[in-house]
N, C-alpha and C positions, 0 to 999 in steps of 0.2 A: 521375962517369959512372954512369948507372943500369945496375945488373946485373939484368937481367930474370929470370934463373934464380933468383937469391937472393930477389928480391921475390916471385916465384911461390911459392917455398917458404914464405915468411912468410904469404902469402895462404892457402895450404892450411892452415897451422897455426891460423888464426883464422877460417876460413870465408869469407874475402873472395873476390870474383871478379875475375880479372885478364884484361883484353883488351889485347894489345899493338897499337901503331900504329892506334889507333881514331880515325877522323876526328871532330874536334870540331864540324864542320858538322852532324853528326847529333844533337848535344846542345845546340844553341843555337837560339833562335827566329829569329835572323837567317839561319840556314842557311849560315853562313860559318865557315871555320876549317880549318886543316890537321890532320894527325894529332898526337896526343900519344903519347909513348913508351909510357906505360902508363895504362890507364883502369881504375880500381879501384872496385868497389862494396863498401862495408863494411856488414855486416849489423847491427851493434850497437856499443855504446859500447866494450867491451873490444877489439873489432876496430879501431875508430878509434884507440884508444890504442896498440895493437900496431903498426899500420902507420905511424902518424905518428912513433912513437919511432924506428923503423928509418930512415924517410926523414930525420928531423931529425939523427939520429946520423951518418948518411952524407952529410949536406948535399946531398940530392937536391932539386932544385926541385920544388915540389908546390903544388897548389891544390885546395881543396874548392869544388865548384860545386853549384848546385841544378838548376833546369830550364833554365839558360842563357838566361833571359828578359831579363837585364840585363847581357849579356856579349857582347863583340866580340872574336873570336879571330883572330889573324894567319894568313895563308895558309900561312906556313912551319910552323905548328903549335907545339907546346910540347915541349921536350926534357926533360920530367920526368913526374911522375905527376899525373894528375887524379883526384880522389876524389869519389864521390857517395855519399849515404847511402841504404841499402836496409833491408830487414827492417822491424822495428817503428819505426825512426827515420823511415821514409817512409810509414807506414800507421797508426800508433797514435794515437788521440785519446781522451782520458779527460775525464769531466765530474765536477766536484765542486761542486755548487750552481751558482753563477753563474760559475765558473772552468773554462775549457777549457784543457787542456794537450795539446800536440801535438809529435811529433817534428819536427825541423827540416827533414826531407825531405818532409813532408806538403805537398800542394799547398794553396794558399790556397782554391781552390774547394772542396776537401773539408772544410776547416776551416769555411768559411762554411755549407756544407750541414749540418755537425754542429751549428753554432749554431742553425740553423733547426729541426733535429730536436729540439733541447732547448728551443725557444721562447725563445732568447736573442738580444737585439738589440744592435746596436752595431758589427757587423762587415760590414754590408751594403756599405759602400764598397769592400771588397776583393774582392767577387764579380766575377770577370772579369779580375782582375789575374793574368797567367799565370806566377806564380812560386811558390816554396815559402815555408813559414813562416820558415825560416832566412834566405832571401834578403830577405823582407819586413822582418825585424828588422834585418838588416845595413844596409839602405838607408833604414829607417824609411819603408816604402812607404806611399803614400796616393793618394787620388783623391776627387773630389767632396766636398771639405771634411773628409774623415776621414783619419786616418793611424794607424799602429801605436802611436805614442806615447800615443794617447788610451785605448787598451785594454790595452796590455802591462803585466803586473805583475812577471814574473820570467823569467829566462832561465838555463838550465843550459848550462854551457860546459866545454870542455876547454881549460885554460889553457896558457901557454907551457911550463910544467914538466911537462905531461901529467897534471895533477890535475883531477878533476871538481869544479866549483864552481857555486854558484847565485848569480846577481847579481839585485838588484832593478832595476826599470826606472829608478830614480833613478841607478843606477851606470852607465848606458849612454850618457850625453851625447847624448840624442836631440834632434835638431833637423831642419829641413827637409832631407830626403834624406841624413841623416847619422846615424851612430852611432859609438860608441867603437871598434867593430870595424874601422873604416876606418883608424884609426891603429895598431891592434894586430891585423894579419891572422893572426897565429899563434894567436889565440884562436878556437876552433872552436865554433860554435853547435850544440848538440845537441837542445835542447828549448826550448819557450817556452810561457808561460801568459798567457792574456788574461782579464780580468774584464769580463763583459758584463752586460746588464740584462734581466731577465725581460720578455717582451713577447708580443704576440699573433702567433701564427705566420703568419696570413694577411697581417697588415700587414707583417711582416718579409719574407715571400715577395714581396709586391707591390713593396716598396722595392728588393729585390734585382733583380727583373726590370725595374723602371723604370730603374735605373742601368745595367744591362746593355744595355738597349735604347738608351739615350743613347750608350753606348760604341760599340755596333755602328753607330749612325747617323752618328757623327762621326769615327770612327777607321778607318784603312785596314787592318782586320783580315784582309782577304783576301790581304795580302802579308806575307812574312816581315819582321820588324823587331825592335827591342829596346824597343818602346813609345816613350814620349817620349824623344827623343834628347838634348835639352838641358835643364838645370836652369833653373828660374825665376831670372833674374839679380837681381831685387830684389822686395820685398814686393808692389808693385803693377805689376810689369812681367812680362809673360808671353812666353816664348820664341816660341811659335807666332804670336802677334800681331806681334811684331817681325819675324820672318822673313817673314810675309805682307806686311807693310807695305814691306819691302825688295824685294818683287817676286820672291821666290825660289821660290815654289811651282812645282814641275815641273822645277827645276834638276836636271840629270842628268849623271853621269859613269859610263860603262859601264852596268852593271846597277843602279847605286845612284841613287836619286832622292829629292828632297824631295817628299813626298806632295802631290798636287794636292787631296786631300780634307782633309788636316790638316797644316798647315805645320810642326808640331812633330815630325813623324815623318820620319825618313829610312828608306826602304824598299828592299828587295831585289826588283826587278822581274823578276829571273831572271838567274842567272849572275854576280851581283855578287861582287867580291872585297873583301878587307879594304882594299886600296889604293883601290878605287872609293869605298867608304863613307867612308874618311878624307878623300879628296879633296873629296867633297861637304861633309862636316862642316867642313873647314878653310875652304872658300869661304864657307859660311854664317857662320862665326865672323868671318872677316875683313870680309865685307860688312856684317853687322849692326854690328860695332864702328865701321867707317868711317862708316856712315850715322846711327847712334844713340848711339854712345859706350858701349853695353852690351857686356860681355864674356860670351859664352855658354860655359858649362862643360858638357862631355859628361856625360850621366847614366850611360850604360853603363860598366862596368868593362872594361879592356883586359887581354887575356891573350896 
């Protein structure tokens, strides 16, 4: 059981910030989720090591999250500690020639803008993805023909033993919406480096805004969601097309609905609960399998 007083003391020792009973709905793009017992913002790597060592030693359930853009939290909340990266880990970006290195808590938008400011091309696909660098590495995020595996060179992690290590991209088992971190959730992503290509800043800016315009035109960004709700089930099969062909656009349970604008999105039209969203997702999965034989796998992580 989580001892909040002791955790609070450890937070004071390392400069972390603790908020008890913080609603996770305030920290996910789906705007769904009950309270976690402790919400902890860790300012630097020593603080991450300190807090994680205590949580692991005391066998306290815990989870590190980014901006919650690929996360679906239960209405009952989480009876443990939720950690987010703060300080330099959420703001610092450095440039060394054609390599940008960013803290895992840095937003993808800010990393893309840093690439533009340094006239570096190759990251435009990520502009508009509402996540962090760490989250993008974790799920090998991608869009419009690009993905992190194409630019990622190295990742700094905190391993299961509490040691800081640097792994090359080849060590990460990157594939479609997958990385080694999915099999090893105790490995914490701290920083990531991407190698880009020198380019014309006006061409880079134009590409970024063209892709963002396509995203805004085709996706229901006016509603809370976790982005694409289902993974592509096969190389040439797209979840949104299958869902649309099954006549599921607009299917609704409570406040959750299959978007009428983009069938690949389950959205929160207002007041949706975890149960509403999962009911819609299960119906979509069962219908698509019955009609097409494809099994759709959820893309968001469950907490």
